[in-house]
C-alpha positions as CSV (number, residue, x, y, z in Angstrom):
1,M,143.8,79.9,120.4
2,Q,144.6,76.6,122.1
3,D,148.3,77.6,122.6
4,W,147.3,80.9,124.1
5,Y,145.4,79.2,127.0
6,L,147.5,76.2,127.8
7,M,150.9,76.2,129.6
8,T,152.9,73.6,127.7
9,P,156.6,73.2,126.7
10,S,155.7,74.7,123.3
11,T,154.5,77.9,124.8
12,R,157.5,79.0,126.8
13,P,157.1,82.6,128.1
14,N,158.8,85.6,126.6
15,I,158.7,89.3,127.4
16,T,156.2,90.2,124.7
17,G,154.5,86.9,124.1
18,G,151.4,87.5,126.2
19,F,150.9,83.7,127.0
20,E,149.0,82.6,130.1
21,N,152.2,81.1,131.6
22,D,153.8,84.6,131.5
23,S,151.2,85.7,134.1
24,F,151.6,82.5,136.0
25,L,155.3,82.9,136.5
26,D,154.9,86.6,137.3
27,Y,152.3,86.2,139.9
28,K,152.8,82.6,141.3
29,E,154.1,83.8,144.7
30,D,151.4,86.5,144.9
31,A,148.7,83.8,144.7
32,F,150.3,81.9,147.7
33,I,150.5,85.2,149.7
34,E,146.8,85.7,149.1
35,A,146.2,82.2,150.5
36,L,148.1,83.1,153.6
37,Q,145.6,85.9,154.3
38,T,142.7,83.4,154.4
39,D,141.5,81.3,157.3
40,I,143.4,78.2,156.1
41,A,146.6,79.9,157.4
42,K,147.6,80.6,161.0
43,T,149.7,83.3,162.6
44,V,152.7,81.7,164.3
45,T,155.9,82.9,166.0
46,L,159.4,82.1,164.7
47,Y,162.3,81.8,167.1
48,Y,166.1,81.3,166.7
49,S,167.7,78.3,168.3
50,D,168.3,80.3,171.6
51,L,164.5,81.2,171.6
52,T,165.3,84.8,170.6
53,K,162.1,85.9,168.8
54,V,162.4,86.5,165.1
55,C,158.9,87.6,164.1
56,E,155.3,86.6,163.7
57,V,154.4,85.2,160.3
58,R,151.5,83.6,158.5
59,M,151.9,79.9,157.6
60,I,149.7,77.0,156.4
61,I,150.1,74.2,158.9
62,S,149.0,70.7,157.7
63,G,148.9,67.3,159.4
64,N,146.6,68.4,162.2
65,L,144.3,65.3,161.6
66,A,146.8,62.5,162.2
67,N,145.9,58.8,162.0
68,T,148.5,57.6,164.5
69,Q,150.0,58.8,167.8
70,L,153.4,59.3,166.3
71,K,152.1,61.3,163.3
72,S,150.2,63.5,165.8
73,L,153.7,64.8,166.9
74,E,154.5,66.0,163.4
75,R,153.3,68.9,161.2
76,A,154.2,70.3,157.8
77,A,154.6,74.0,157.5
78,F,154.1,76.0,154.2
79,A,155.5,79.5,154.2
80,Q,156.9,82.1,151.8
81,I,160.3,81.1,150.3
82,G,163.2,81.9,152.5
83,T,161.3,81.9,155.8
84,L,162.4,78.6,157.4
85,K,165.6,77.0,158.5
86,A,166.2,73.7,160.2
87,G,166.8,74.3,163.9
88,M,164.4,77.2,164.2
89,Y,161.4,77.0,166.6
90,V,157.8,77.6,165.6
91,G,155.4,78.7,168.3
92,Y,152.1,77.1,167.4
93,E,149.2,76.0,169.6
94,N,151.0,77.2,172.7
95,R,153.9,74.7,172.1
96,Y,157.3,74.9,170.6
97,W,157.8,72.9,167.4
98,L,161.3,72.3,166.0
99,V,161.9,72.7,162.3
100,S,163.5,69.3,161.7
101,G,163.6,68.7,157.9
102,Y,165.5,70.2,155.1
103,P,163.4,73.1,153.8
104,G,162.4,72.8,150.1
105,N,160.4,74.9,147.7
106,N,158.6,74.5,144.4
107,G,159.0,78.0,143.2
108,I,155.7,79.0,144.8
109,C,156.1,78.3,148.5
110,E,158.4,76.7,151.0
111,K,157.7,73.5,153.0
112,A,159.4,72.1,156.0
113,T,158.6,69.4,158.6
114,L,158.0,70.3,162.3
115,I,158.3,68.0,165.3
116,L,156.8,68.7,168.8
117,C,159.2,69.6,171.6
118,Q,158.1,67.9,174.8
119,Y,160.6,69.1,177.3
120,Q,163.2,71.8,178.0
121,I,166.7,70.6,178.9
122,M,169.3,72.7,180.8
123,W,173.0,72.4,181.2
124,Q,176.2,74.6,181.6
125,D,179.1,75.1,179.3
126,E,182.7,75.2,180.6
127,T,182.3,78.9,181.8
128,G,179.2,78.1,183.8
129,K,176.8,79.7,181.3
130,I,173.4,78.1,181.6
131,I,172.0,76.9,178.3
132,K,168.4,76.0,177.7
133,R,166.9,74.3,174.7
134,W,163.5,72.8,174.0
135,A,164.0,69.3,172.6
136,N,162.2,66.5,170.8
137,F,162.4,63.1,172.6
138,T,161.9,59.6,171.2
139,S,162.6,56.4,172.9
140,A,165.8,54.6,172.1
141,S,165.0,51.6,174.4
142,K,161.3,50.9,173.6
143,Y,161.4,47.3,174.7
144,D,163.8,47.7,177.6
145,V,162.4,46.4,180.9
146,G,163.9,49.5,182.7
147,E,166.3,47.6,185.0
148,N,169.8,46.1,184.7
149,G,172.4,44.6,187.0
150,Y,172.5,41.5,189.2
151,N,173.7,42.2,192.7
152,I,172.8,45.8,192.5
153,V,169.8,46.6,190.3
154,L,169.9,50.0,188.5
155,S,167.3,51.7,186.4
156,S,167.9,51.9,182.7
157,N,166.4,54.0,179.9
158,N,167.6,55.7,176.7
159,F,166.3,58.7,174.7
160,T,167.1,60.1,171.3
161,I,167.2,63.9,171.7
162,W,167.0,66.4,168.9
163,I,167.9,70.1,169.4
164,P,168.9,72.9,167.1
165,E,172.5,72.9,165.7
166,D,174.5,75.8,167.0
167,D,177.7,76.4,169.0
168,D,176.0,76.3,172.4
169,G,174.1,73.1,171.4
170,Q,177.3,71.3,170.6
171,T,178.5,71.7,174.2
172,L,175.8,69.3,175.3
173,D,177.9,66.3,174.3
174,G,179.1,64.4,177.4
175,K,177.0,66.4,179.8
176,R,174.6,65.0,182.5
177,I,171.1,66.5,182.5
178,F,167.8,66.1,184.3
179,I,165.0,64.6,182.3
180,E,161.8,64.2,184.3
181,R,158.1,65.2,184.1
182,P,157.7,68.3,186.2
183,K,155.9,67.7,189.5
184,K,154.6,70.5,191.6
185,G,156.6,70.8,194.8
186,V,158.9,67.9,193.9
187,L,162.5,68.2,192.8
188,P,163.7,66.1,189.8
189,E,165.7,63.0,190.5
190,K,166.1,61.3,187.1
191,V,169.5,62.0,185.6
192,Y,170.7,61.1,182.1
193,K,174.2,61.3,180.5
194,I,174.7,62.2,176.9
195,T,176.7,59.2,175.6
196,R,176.5,59.7,171.9
197,S,176.5,62.6,169.5
198,D,175.6,62.2,165.8
199,D,177.2,65.5,164.8
200,V,176.8,65.5,161.0
201,L,173.7,63.4,160.3
202,Y,171.4,66.4,160.0
203,L,173.6,69.3,159.0
204,Y,172.1,71.0,156.0
205,G,174.5,73.9,155.5
206,E,174.6,77.5,156.7
207,E,171.7,78.5,154.4
208,H,169.3,75.7,155.5
209,G,170.3,75.2,159.2
210,G,170.7,71.8,161.0
211,I,169.8,69.5,163.8
212,L,172.0,67.9,166.5
213,S,171.0,64.3,167.6
214,F,172.1,62.8,170.9
215,I,171.6,59.6,172.8
216,A,170.8,60.1,176.6
217,D,171.5,57.1,178.8
218,K,170.0,56.8,182.3
219,T,172.5,57.3,185.1
220,E,172.3,58.1,188.9
221,L,171.8,61.3,190.8
222,N,174.9,62.6,192.7
223,L,173.8,65.2,195.2
224,E,177.5,66.2,195.8
225,K,177.6,67.7,192.3
226,D,174.0,68.0,191.1
227,R,171.5,70.8,191.9
228,P,168.0,69.5,191.5
229,D,166.7,72.9,192.8
230,L,168.3,74.5,189.7
231,Q,167.7,71.5,187.4
232,L,171.4,71.4,186.7
233,C,173.8,68.5,186.9
234,D,177.5,68.9,187.7
235,Y,176.8,72.4,188.8
236,I,179.6,75.0,188.5
237,S,179.4,78.6,189.6
238,P,179.5,81.0,186.6
239,T,182.9,82.6,186.2
240,A,183.3,86.3,185.9
241,S,185.5,87.5,183.0
242,T,188.9,88.4,184.4
243,P,189.7,92.2,184.1
244,T,192.9,93.0,182.2
245,T,195.8,94.5,184.1
246,P,196.5,98.2,183.6
247,S,199.5,97.4,181.4
248,E,197.4,95.3,179.1
249,N,194.2,97.5,179.0
250,P,194.2,100.3,176.5
251,D,192.0,102.4,178.8
252,K,194.6,102.0,181.6
253,D,193.2,102.6,185.1
254,N,189.6,102.9,183.9
255,T,189.2,99.1,184.0
256,S,187.0,97.8,186.8
257,S,184.6,94.8,187.4
258,E,182.7,96.7,190.1
259,P,180.2,99.3,188.8
260,N,180.0,101.9,191.6
261,D,180.0,99.2,194.3
262,S,182.7,96.8,195.5
263,N,180.2,94.0,195.9
264,I,179.0,94.1,192.3
265,I,180.6,91.7,189.8
266,T,180.3,92.0,186.0
267,T,180.2,88.8,184.0
268,I,180.3,88.3,180.2
269,S,179.0,84.9,179.1
270,G,179.3,83.3,175.7
271,G,182.9,81.9,175.5
272,N,186.1,83.1,173.9
273,T,185.6,81.9,170.3
274,I,183.3,82.5,167.4
275,R,183.0,80.4,164.2
276,C,183.2,82.1,160.9
277,N,179.8,82.4,159.1
278,R,178.0,81.4,162.4
279,K,175.9,83.8,164.5
280,K,176.8,83.9,168.2
281,I,175.3,85.7,171.2
282,W,177.1,87.0,174.3
283,S,175.3,88.2,177.4
284,V,176.4,90.3,180.4
285,N,175.2,89.9,183.9
286,F,175.7,92.0,187.0
287,T,175.5,90.3,190.4
288,K,175.6,91.5,194.0
289,N,175.7,89.1,196.9
290,N,175.0,86.2,194.4
291,E,171.8,88.0,193.1
292,S,171.3,89.5,189.7
293,I,170.8,93.2,189.5
294,T,170.4,95.8,186.7
295,T,172.5,98.8,185.9
296,E,173.2,101.1,183.0
297,F,176.0,100.0,180.7
298,E,177.2,100.0,177.0
299,W,178.6,97.3,174.8
300,K,181.8,98.2,172.9
301,I,184.0,96.2,170.5
302,K,187.7,96.8,170.1
303,S,189.2,95.5,166.9
304,D,191.3,96.4,163.9
305,F,188.5,95.5,161.5
306,E,184.7,96.2,161.2
307,I,182.5,93.8,163.1
308,P,178.7,93.9,162.5
309,S,176.7,93.5,165.7
310,V,173.1,93.6,167.0
311,V,172.6,94.7,170.6
312,N,169.4,93.7,172.4
313,E,169.4,94.8,176.1
314,N,172.0,92.7,177.9
315,T,173.0,90.6,174.8
316,I,175.1,91.3,171.7
317,Q,174.9,89.1,168.5
318,I,177.8,88.9,166.2
319,K,178.4,87.2,162.8
320,I,181.7,87.2,161.0
321,E,181.5,86.4,157.3
322,D,185.0,87.3,156.1
323,E,187.0,84.1,156.1
324,N,190.2,86.1,155.8
325,L,189.7,87.1,159.5
326,I,190.0,83.4,160.7
327,G,192.7,83.5,163.5
328,E,192.1,87.1,164.3
329,T,190.9,88.3,167.7
330,F,188.7,91.2,169.0
331,I,187.7,92.4,172.5
332,L,184.2,92.7,173.8
333,C,183.9,95.4,176.4
334,I,181.3,96.5,179.0
335,Y,181.5,100.2,179.7
336,Q,179.8,102.4,182.3
337,S,180.2,106.1,181.6
338,D,184.0,106.3,180.7
339,K,185.0,103.2,182.7
340,C,185.6,99.7,181.2
341,L,184.0,97.3,183.7
342,T,185.2,94.0,182.1
343,T,186.4,92.6,178.8
344,Q,186.4,89.3,176.9
345,D,188.9,88.4,174.2
346,V,187.3,86.4,171.3
347,E,189.1,84.5,168.6
348,I,187.6,83.9,165.1
349,T,187.8,80.2,164.2
350,D,187.0,78.1,161.2
351,S,183.3,77.2,160.7
352,F,184.1,73.4,160.6
């Protein structure tokens, strides 16, 4: 009878054995799911790197009773296997937490480390698209006196910044950004330049996600290029996608960037490349007299091959998984009725 009750190497399960460890292996995940329905678990919100909402899930969050200030900025999340990826955000206690560690599991549940995001940074890519990411900050100059120089004294400071790893996040390298505690009625003045990018330190693979790590060095405000009112440094006006000429456009004279009004401009933002095996999102914006407006439209994709896509209001998400398509191109189109308002050529590139 002893062998029947104890789970030991000598009592490996089989289909007809009836041993206790048969039931354990069959129902181990069910036991954890039951725990998620109790008060020890919390309902949290999962977000992609661009803060697109994924879903609400139940998790067990540990580490709430920290012994040090630094540990109070960290949590451990226990969830069902396959729930978490590094670079996702978890909405918990009215804050954004970044999944920073490599998610692992023990066959029963999945565990990953979370770090608190203290501040949202903003910058623009080469097309003028505005990118926002909640980031985790740690001091990279803890014992710096905050000044340098002899004849001219300049302020100095350094931060290590962690954000999710994705195509938009990689455009932060070399940018200048505002980093300053929000003050009611006061525009930001503290500017930092991204001087170092640790591209591969925290890349865990497509299945497990990743983190981008940057060093931000204190620099000076330049009001000729910076827009404190928009919290954007080196500001550039977003560029509208250039409509194709009638000879290049398959819909001939139906192409127009002006939906029913000569003062309305249609803009597709998101760039002209997509990495194989990486999700990417494009958005469309309609402006009139430099102000955003809404109008009816439809996303269409022109290509010689099938492209899976997910449309959500003014955005379209695409992921290409066939590596044989690297080097191929397709066309994103914005249609209104039977008219093509604007297009964007997109090339499929290698994932590395």
